C-alpha positions in Angstrom: -31.9 8.9 7.8 -30.8 5.4 8.5 -32.4 3.7 11.5 -29.9 2.3 14.0 -30.4 -0.8 15.9 -29.8 -0.4 19.6 -28.9 -3.5 21.4 -29.1 -3.4 25.2 -26.6 -5.5 27.0 -28.0 -7.2 30.1 -26.2 -9.3 32.7 -22.5 -10.2 33.0 -20.3 -12.2 30.8 -18.5 -15.3 32.0 -15.2 -13.4 32.0 -16.6 -10.7 34.2 -17.8 -13.3 36.7 -14.5 -15.1 36.7 -12.5 -11.9 37.3 -14.8 -11.0 40.3 -14.4 -14.5 41.8 -10.7 -14.5 41.4 -10.4 -11.1 43.2 -12.6 -12.4 46.0 -10.4 -15.5 46.3 -7.2 -13.4 46.5 -8.7 -11.2 49.2 -9.8 -14.3 51.2 -6.4 -15.9 50.9 -4.9 -12.8 52.5 -7.6 -12.3 55.2 -8.1 -15.8 56.6 -4.5 -16.4 57.9 -4.5 -12.9 59.4 -7.8 -13.5 61.2 -6.5 -16.8 62.6 -3.4 -15.2 64.0 -5.4 -12.4 65.5 -7.7 -14.9 67.3 -4.8 -16.9 68.6 -3.2 -13.7 70.0 -6.4 -12.7 71.7 -6.8 -16.2 73.3 -3.2 -15.9 74.6 -3.8 -12.5 76.0 -6.7 -13.9 78.0 -4.4 -16.6 79.4 -1.8 -13.9 80.4 -4.4 -11.7 82.1 -5.8 -14.7 84.0 -2.3 -15.6 85.2 -1.8 -12.0 86.5 -5.1 -12.3 88.4 -4.0 -15.7 89.8 -0.8 -14.1 91.0 -2.9 -11.5 92.9 -5.1 -14.3 94.3 -2.1 -16.2 95.5 -0.8 -13.1 97.4 -4.3 -12.6 99.0 -4.3 -16.2 100.0 -0.7 -15.9 101.5 -1.7 -12.8 103.5 -4.4 -14.8 105.2 -2.7 -18.3 105.6 1.0 -17.5 105.6 1.6 -20.1 102.9 0.8 -20.3 99.2 -2.1 -22.2 97.8 -1.6 -25.5 96.0 -5.2 -26.1 95.0 -6.7 -24.2 92.1 -10.3 -24.7 93.2 -9.5 -22.9 96.4 -8.4 -19.7 94.5 -11.1 -19.7 91.9 -14.2 -17.9 93.0 -15.2 -14.8 94.9 -13.3 -15.5 98.1 -9.9 -14.6 96.4 -11.5 -12.8 93.5 -10.1 -15.1 90.8 -12.5 -15.7 87.9 -11.0 -17.4 84.9 -11.9 -16.5 81.3 -13.8 -19.1 79.3 -11.4 -21.6 77.9 -8.5 -20.8 80.2 -7.1 -23.5 82.5 -5.0 -22.7 85.5 -2.7 -25.2 87.1 -0.5 -24.8 90.2 2.5 -27.1 90.5 2.2 -28.7 93.9 5.8 -29.9 94.0 7.1 -26.3 93.6 4.5 -24.5 95.7 5.2 -24.1 99.4 5.4 -21.5 102.1 8.0 -19.5 100.2 7.2 -19.8 96.5 4.7 -21.0 93.9 4.6 -22.0 90.2 1.4 -21.5 88.2 0.6 -22.0 84.5 -2.2 -21.0 82.3 -3.3 -21.9 78.8 -6.3 -21.1 76.6 -7.9 -24.1 74.8 -7.6 -22.3 71.5 -4.3 -20.5 72.2 -1.0 -21.7 71.1 1.2 -20.9 74.2 1.4 -21.9 77.8 2.4 -19.2 80.2 4.2 -19.8 83.6 5.0 -17.6 86.6 7.5 -18.4 89.4 6.4 -16.3 92.4 6.4 -14.3 94.4 7.6 -11.4 92.3 8.3 -13.4 89.1 7.5 -12.4 85.7 5.2 -14.2 83.2 7.1 -16.2 80.6 6.2 -18.4 77.7 6.8 -22.1 78.4 
C-alpha cells in the first residue's frame, strides 16, 4: 500500500477574494442609487402631507376670522393643528393671499420638489 499525502487547503485564494469583492461592488452600484431615489420620494411625500394639513389649517383659520392667514407662524402650532414634519418648510404668498384665496408652498430640505396649492379647493401641484 502506497501512503498518500493529504494536503488540507486553508483560507481563500486571491482570485476568490477578488470575485467576492467584485460581486459586492456590483450589488452596491445597483442599490445605492435606488436607495437615494427612495429617500427623496419619502421626503417629498412628507412635504405633500404637510401641505394638505396646511390647507386644512387655512380653512379652520378662515372659519374663525373670515379671511385667510398670511403668516405661517400663526397657523403652526396646536391652535390650528398644524405641525410640520422635520425638514419641511411652509411658505404663504402674502401677495396672493386675501379674503378669497391663498397660495401656499412646501418643500423638504432633502427633497427635490417644491409643491404649491392655490386655494380654496385647489389641488397640490409640483412647482
